[in-house]
C-alpha positions as CSV (number, residue, x, y, z in Angstrom):
1,M,67.4,89.0,98.4
2,K,66.4,92.4,96.9
3,P,67.3,95.5,99.0
4,D,65.0,98.5,99.1
5,N,66.2,101.8,97.8
6,K,67.5,103.0,101.2
7,N,69.5,99.8,101.7
8,K,70.6,99.9,98.1
9,N,72.1,103.3,98.6
10,L,73.9,102.0,101.7
11,I,75.4,99.2,99.7
12,N,76.4,101.6,96.9
13,E,78.4,103.6,99.3
14,F,80.8,100.7,99.6
15,T,80.8,99.3,96.1
16,P,83.5,101.8,94.8
17,F,85.9,100.2,97.4
18,L,85.2,96.7,95.9
19,E,85.5,97.6,92.3
20,R,88.6,97.9,90.1
21,P,91.5,99.3,92.3
22,D,93.5,102.4,91.4
23,K,97.2,102.9,90.9
24,V,97.7,103.8,94.6
25,W,96.2,100.4,95.6
26,F,98.7,98.6,93.4
27,L,101.5,100.6,94.8
28,K,100.6,99.6,98.3
29,I,100.4,96.0,97.3
30,S,103.8,96.2,95.6
31,V,105.5,97.6,98.6
32,L,104.0,94.9,100.8
33,F,105.0,92.2,98.4
34,L,108.5,93.6,98.5
35,F,108.7,93.1,102.2
36,I,107.3,89.6,101.9
37,A,109.8,88.8,99.2
38,I,112.7,89.9,101.4
39,G,111.2,87.7,104.1
40,F,111.2,84.7,101.8
41,Y,114.8,85.4,101.0
42,A,115.6,85.6,104.7
43,F,113.8,82.3,105.2
44,Y,115.9,80.7,102.3
45,V,119.1,81.9,104.0
46,Q,118.0,80.4,107.3
47,V,117.1,77.1,105.8
48,K,120.4,76.9,103.9
49,K,122.7,78.0,106.7
50,G,120.7,77.0,109.7
51,H,119.9,78.9,112.9
52,I,123.4,80.3,113.1
53,V,122.2,83.2,111.0
54,T,119.8,84.2,113.8
55,G,120.6,85.5,117.3
56,M,119.4,82.3,119.0
57,R,122.0,80.1,120.7
58,D,122.1,77.3,123.2
59,H,121.3,79.6,126.1
60,V,118.8,81.9,124.5
61,V,117.0,79.3,122.4
62,W,114.0,81.6,121.8
63,G,114.0,85.1,120.2
64,I,111.6,87.4,118.4
65,Y,110.1,84.5,116.6
66,I,108.5,83.3,119.8
67,I,107.7,86.9,120.8
68,N,105.9,87.4,117.4
69,F,104.1,84.1,117.9
70,I,102.8,85.2,121.4
71,F,102.0,88.7,120.2
72,F,100.0,87.6,117.1
73,L,98.3,84.9,119.0
74,G,97.2,87.4,121.6
75,L,95.8,89.7,118.9
76,S,93.9,86.8,117.4
77,Y,92.3,85.8,120.7
78,A,91.5,89.4,121.6
79,G,89.8,90.0,118.2
80,A,87.7,86.8,118.6
81,L,86.8,87.5,122.2
82,I,85.8,91.1,121.7
83,S,83.8,90.5,118.5
84,C,81.9,87.6,120.1
85,I,81.1,89.7,123.2
86,F,79.9,92.5,121.0
87,H,77.7,90.0,119.1
88,L,76.2,88.2,122.1
89,A,75.7,91.4,124.1
90,R,74.0,93.0,121.1
91,I,76.2,96.1,121.5
92,Q,74.8,98.3,118.7
93,W,77.6,100.9,118.5
94,G,80.1,98.0,118.0
95,K,78.4,96.8,114.8
96,P,80.6,98.8,112.4
97,L,83.7,97.3,114.2
98,M,82.7,93.7,114.1
99,R,84.4,92.8,110.7
100,M,87.7,94.5,111.7
101,L,87.8,92.4,114.9
102,E,86.9,89.2,113.0
103,M,89.5,89.8,110.4
104,T,92.1,90.5,113.1
105,A,91.2,87.3,114.8
106,T,91.5,85.1,111.8
107,I,94.5,86.7,110.0
108,S,96.6,86.8,113.2
109,L,95.8,83.2,114.0
110,V,97.0,82.2,110.5
111,I,100.3,84.2,110.8
112,A,101.2,83.3,114.4
113,P,101.9,79.5,114.0
114,V,104.3,80.3,111.1
115,Y,106.8,81.8,113.6
116,I,106.8,78.6,115.5
117,L,107.8,76.8,112.3
118,L,110.6,79.4,111.8
119,C,111.8,78.8,115.4
120,I,111.9,75.0,115.6
121,G,114.2,74.6,112.7
122,R,113.1,71.1,111.7
123,V,109.9,71.6,109.8
124,D,110.3,68.2,108.3
125,R,109.6,66.7,111.7
126,L,106.4,68.7,112.3
127,H,104.3,65.6,111.8
128,H,105.9,64.2,115.0
129,L,103.5,66.4,116.9
130,L,100.7,64.1,115.7
131,I,102.6,60.8,115.8
132,Y,104.4,61.1,119.1
133,A,102.2,63.6,120.9
134,R,101.9,63.2,124.7
135,I,98.4,64.0,126.0
136,Q,99.8,65.3,129.3
137,S,102.0,67.8,127.5
138,P,100.8,71.4,127.5
139,I,102.4,71.8,124.0
140,T,100.1,69.1,122.6
141,W,97.0,70.9,124.1
142,D,98.3,74.2,122.8
143,V,98.4,72.8,119.2
144,I,94.9,71.4,119.6
145,A,93.6,74.7,121.0
146,I,95.1,76.7,118.2
147,V,93.8,74.5,115.4
148,T,90.3,74.3,117.0
149,D,90.2,78.1,117.5
150,L,91.3,78.7,113.9
151,F,88.5,76.5,112.6
152,F,85.9,78.3,114.8
153,C,87.2,81.8,113.8
154,F,87.0,80.9,110.1
155,V,83.5,79.6,110.4
156,F,82.3,82.6,112.4
157,L,84.0,85.0,109.9
158,Y,82.3,83.3,107.0
159,F,78.9,83.2,108.7
160,T,79.0,87.0,109.3
161,H,79.8,87.5,105.6
162,I,76.9,85.5,104.1
163,R,74.4,88.3,104.2
164,D,76.8,90.7,102.6
165,F,77.7,88.2,99.9
166,A,74.0,87.8,99.1
167,R,73.5,91.5,98.8
168,L,76.5,91.8,96.5
169,R,75.3,88.9,94.4
170,D,71.9,90.7,93.9
171,L,73.5,94.0,93.0
172,P,73.7,94.0,89.1
173,E,75.3,97.5,88.8
174,I,78.5,96.5,90.7
175,K,81.5,96.7,88.4
176,V,83.5,93.6,89.3
177,S,84.8,90.8,87.2
178,R,82.8,87.7,86.3
179,W,84.7,85.4,88.6
180,R,83.9,87.8,91.5
181,K,80.2,87.6,90.7
182,R,80.4,83.8,90.6
183,L,82.3,83.9,93.9
184,Y,79.5,86.0,95.5
185,R,76.9,83.6,94.2
186,F,78.8,80.6,95.5
187,L,79.6,82.0,98.9
188,A,76.1,83.3,99.5
189,L,74.8,79.7,99.6
190,G,71.5,80.6,98.2
191,Y,70.7,83.0,101.1
192,R,67.5,85.1,100.4
193,N,66.9,86.5,103.8
194,T,63.7,84.6,104.4
195,P,62.5,84.5,108.0
196,E,63.6,80.8,108.3
197,Q,67.1,81.4,106.8
198,A,67.6,84.5,109.0
199,K,66.5,82.6,112.1
200,Y,69.0,79.7,111.5
201,L,71.8,82.0,110.6
202,N,71.3,84.1,113.7
203,Q,71.2,80.9,115.8
204,A,74.4,79.7,114.2
205,L,76.2,83.0,114.9
206,D,75.1,82.9,118.5
207,I,76.3,79.3,119.0
208,M,79.6,80.0,117.4
209,A,80.2,83.2,119.4
210,A,79.3,81.3,122.6
211,I,81.8,78.6,121.7
212,I,84.7,81.0,120.7
213,I,84.7,83.0,123.9
214,P,85.7,80.1,126.2
215,T,87.9,78.6,123.5
216,S,89.9,81.8,123.1
217,I,90.4,82.2,126.9
218,I,91.4,78.5,127.3
219,A,93.7,78.5,124.3
220,Y,95.7,81.6,125.4
221,S,95.8,80.3,129.0
222,L,97.4,77.1,127.8
223,L,100.1,79.2,126.2
224,A,100.6,81.0,129.5
225,W,100.8,77.7,131.3
226,L,103.6,76.6,129.1
227,F,105.6,79.4,130.8
228,G,104.0,79.2,134.3
229,M,104.8,75.5,134.7
230,N,108.4,76.2,134.0
231,L,110.7,76.8,137.1
232,R,112.6,79.6,135.4
233,P,112.6,82.9,137.3
234,G,110.2,85.4,135.7
235,W,108.0,82.6,134.2
236,H,107.0,80.5,137.2
237,S,104.0,82.5,138.3
238,S,100.4,81.6,139.1
239,I,99.0,84.8,137.5
240,F,100.5,84.2,134.1
241,A,97.3,82.9,132.5
242,P,95.0,85.9,133.5
243,Y,98.0,88.2,132.8
244,F,98.3,86.9,129.3
245,V,94.6,87.1,128.6
246,L,94.4,90.6,129.9
247,T,97.5,91.8,127.9
248,A,96.0,90.2,124.8
249,V,92.7,92.1,125.1
250,Y,94.6,95.2,125.9
251,S,96.7,95.0,122.8
252,G,93.7,93.9,120.7
253,I,91.7,97.0,121.7
254,A,94.7,99.2,120.9
255,L,95.1,97.6,117.5
256,L,91.4,98.0,116.8
257,I,91.6,101.7,117.4
258,V,94.6,102.0,115.0
259,I,92.7,100.0,112.3
260,M,89.6,102.1,112.8
261,W,91.6,105.3,112.3
262,I,93.2,104.0,109.1
263,Y,90.0,102.9,107.5
264,R,88.1,106.0,108.7
265,K,90.8,108.2,107.1
266,V,91.3,106.2,103.8
267,Y,87.7,105.3,103.1
268,N,86.0,108.4,104.6
269,L,83.9,106.4,107.0
270,E,83.2,109.2,109.5
271,K,79.5,108.4,109.3
272,Y,80.0,104.9,110.6
273,I,83.2,105.1,112.6
274,T,82.5,108.2,114.7
275,I,84.3,110.1,117.4
276,E,82.2,108.3,119.9
277,H,83.8,105.0,118.9
278,F,87.2,106.3,119.7
279,Y,86.0,107.7,123.1
280,Y,84.3,104.5,124.0
281,L,87.3,102.3,123.2
282,G,89.6,104.9,124.7
283,F,87.7,104.5,128.1
284,V,88.0,100.7,127.7
285,L,91.7,101.2,127.1
286,I,91.9,103.1,130.4
287,I,90.1,100.3,132.3
288,L,92.5,97.7,130.8
289,D,95.4,99.9,131.6
290,L,94.5,100.0,135.3
291,F,94.2,96.2,135.4
292,Y,97.5,95.8,133.5
293,G,99.3,98.1,135.9
294,Y,98.0,96.1,138.9
295,F,99.1,92.8,137.4
296,T,102.5,94.2,136.4
297,F,103.0,95.5,139.9
298,S,102.0,92.2,141.4
299,E,104.4,90.3,139.1
300,Y,107.4,92.4,140.0
301,I,106.7,92.9,143.7
302,T,106.7,89.1,144.3
303,E,110.0,88.8,142.4
304,W,111.4,91.7,144.5
305,Y,110.7,89.9,147.8
306,N,112.0,86.5,146.5
307,S,115.0,85.5,148.6
308,Q,116.6,83.4,145.9
309,K,119.5,84.8,144.0
310,T,118.5,84.1,140.4
311,P,115.1,86.1,140.5
312,T,117.0,89.0,142.1
313,L,119.6,89.0,139.3
314,L,116.8,89.0,136.7
315,L,115.0,91.9,138.4
316,Y,118.3,93.9,138.6
317,K,118.6,93.6,134.8
318,F,115.3,95.5,134.4
319,F,116.8,98.5,136.4
320,N,120.2,98.4,134.7
321,F,120.3,100.8,131.8
322,S,123.3,99.0,130.3
323,E,121.0,96.0,129.9
324,Y,117.2,96.3,129.8
325,G,116.5,99.3,131.9
326,G,115.5,101.5,128.9
327,L,113.1,99.0,127.5
328,F,111.7,98.3,130.9
329,I,111.0,101.9,131.7
330,F,109.6,102.6,128.2
331,S,107.2,99.6,128.1
332,N,105.9,100.1,131.6
333,F,105.4,103.9,131.3
334,I,103.7,103.6,128.0
335,A,101.5,100.6,128.8
336,A,100.7,101.5,132.4
337,F,100.5,105.3,132.5
338,L,100.3,106.9,129.1
339,P,96.6,106.1,128.4
340,L,95.7,107.4,131.9
341,I,97.3,110.8,131.0
342,I,96.3,111.2,127.3
343,I,92.8,109.7,127.4
344,G,92.0,110.3,131.0
345,I,92.5,114.0,130.9
346,P,89.9,115.7,128.6
347,W,92.3,118.4,127.5
348,F,94.6,115.9,125.7
349,R,91.8,113.6,124.5
350,S,91.1,113.6,120.7
351,V,90.8,111.0,117.9
352,K,94.4,111.6,116.9
353,S,95.8,111.4,120.4
354,I,93.9,108.3,121.2
355,T,95.2,106.7,118.0
356,I,98.8,107.6,118.7
357,T,98.5,106.4,122.3
358,S,97.1,103.1,121.0
359,A,100.0,102.7,118.5
360,L,102.5,103.3,121.3
361,V,100.7,100.8,123.6
362,I,101.0,98.1,120.8
363,V,104.8,98.7,120.7
364,A,105.1,98.7,124.5
365,L,103.2,95.5,124.8
366,W,105.4,93.8,122.1
367,I,108.5,95.0,124.1
368,K,106.8,93.5,127.3
369,R,106.8,90.1,125.6
370,Y,110.4,90.6,124.7
371,L,111.2,91.3,128.4
372,I,109.3,88.1,129.4
373,I,111.3,85.9,127.0
374,V,114.9,87.1,126.5
375,P,116.1,88.3,129.9
376,T,114.7,85.2,131.5
377,L,116.7,82.9,129.1
378,E,119.8,85.0,129.8
379,T,119.5,84.4,133.5
380,P,119.8,80.6,134.2
381,Y,119.9,79.0,137.6
382,I,123.5,77.9,137.1
383,P,126.0,80.7,136.3
384,I,127.3,80.7,132.7
385,Q,131.1,80.6,132.6
386,D,133.8,80.6,130.0
387,N,131.4,81.4,127.1
388,R,131.5,84.2,124.6
389,A,129.3,87.1,125.4
390,E,127.4,86.7,122.1
391,W,126.5,83.2,123.0
392,V,124.9,84.3,126.3
393,H,123.3,87.5,125.2
394,Y,120.6,87.6,122.5
395,S,120.6,90.1,119.6
396,A,118.2,89.6,116.7
397,T,119.8,89.5,113.3
398,W,118.5,91.0,110.0
399,V,117.0,87.6,109.1
400,E,114.7,87.7,112.1
401,W,113.8,91.3,111.6
402,A,113.1,90.7,107.9
403,L,110.7,87.8,108.7
404,T,109.1,89.9,111.4
405,L,108.4,92.7,108.9
406,A,107.2,90.1,106.4
407,G,104.6,88.9,108.9
408,I,103.4,92.4,109.5
409,A,103.2,93.0,105.8
410,T,101.2,89.8,105.4
411,F,98.8,90.9,108.1
412,I,98.2,94.2,106.2
413,L,98.0,92.5,102.9
414,F,95.2,90.1,104.0
415,F,93.3,93.1,105.3
416,I,93.6,95.0,102.0
417,F,92.5,91.9,100.0
418,S,89.6,91.2,102.3
419,S,88.5,94.8,101.9
420,K,88.3,94.2,98.1
421,I,86.1,91.1,98.6
422,A,83.5,92.5,101.0
423,P,82.9,95.9,102.7
424,I,85.0,96.4,105.9
425,I,81.8,97.6,107.5
426,P,79.2,94.8,107.8
427,V,76.5,96.4,105.5
428,S,73.9,93.8,106.3
429,A,74.1,94.5,110.0
430,M,73.8,98.2,109.5
431,E,70.8,98.0,107.2
432,D,68.9,95.2,109.0
433,K,65.6,96.9,110.0
434,T,64.5,94.2,112.3
435,K,67.4,94.9,114.7
436,K,66.8,98.7,114.5
437,I,70.5,99.5,114.5
438,K,71.3,103.1,115.2
439,I,74.2,104.6,113.2
440,F,76.1,107.1,115.2
441,Y,76.9,110.3,113.4
442,H,78.7,113.2,115.0
443,K,77.9,116.4,112.9
444,K,81.0,118.2,114.3
445,N,83.2,115.4,112.9
């Protein structure tokens, strides 16, 4: 598969990012490994002393481990859903963003289940899910959905890399180690971009994308049904499945904007990730913001008119600043109103403001998951009496925060490593003449 001179120059733009890293790269890796090492130490402390080192107790049995699980799982399904829609709809301006979405989907889906293992406490009994699984249990179907979606995401990610692996294999001047060249040769699977090979690969990508879209929606809906089928106030809701899917896509778009800004800044990709990309995704963020506001209002208004005592107690906690009032106001203002103000008003709209707003939305939606989990567990149907306050109220410990930061560091680390194996921009998609892909370039940028 020999590229012509024009395509060869396009490949050469990205080869410096794949070659021997500099000292700054090693410094970044060292810092990330430090966070991961602290996380491993926290895990050792938890295994040795038990869950007593966490904030989880008999009443609040779930904490930020489950929150991180839900959050990373949502990012994964959002990345898979958006990338497959871009692919099937042949959205040309989305081509430079495809790999970021695919990497987000796969990496998040690898990290998310780890937090379940940290939460259950008896990893040695994990195989019981297979031996004693009950087919009518939503948990069983959730495990099946996650494993199935992880397989599909890995396959789709690999298929989208084959053309780039073939181009890197046929680039003799690239300065990488011998094992990397052998790796490119192996992963390319003998692809030479013949009409027959291109036809079969395109068909495989279309089939995988068509499968992943419903799989992602069903998988995250199953997770929502785990809550919705419970009678606890704040969880027992028929809108939880669409609410979860919407929130996942919302947080996924916000994360994509942040990742775009980082790579655009670090690798000088202004020619491929243009100001139009930020504006397009910013407008998508506004649309999702409106839907999110509607679903949030629907959730709380039904709880407000509930005549039962327990839902009322839960709702009052959200307006009590001595409990969760501050988090409630922050999360709902940022997630439901800030994008409308910053992105909707042209005077405030810029690449930097859209990115900052997206970062704040990510934090707000993580807090939203926190408000779904913790206050509900602190508000049981039967009043809790004669118990210590620390047994009833949840407060995360340094162990939980260390493992949370370790998960975030792992997410970033996988992104950095993947950017050293293949270009973060799918070069083959950008240089494929048969698709006539237009690369946006804003001269003022």
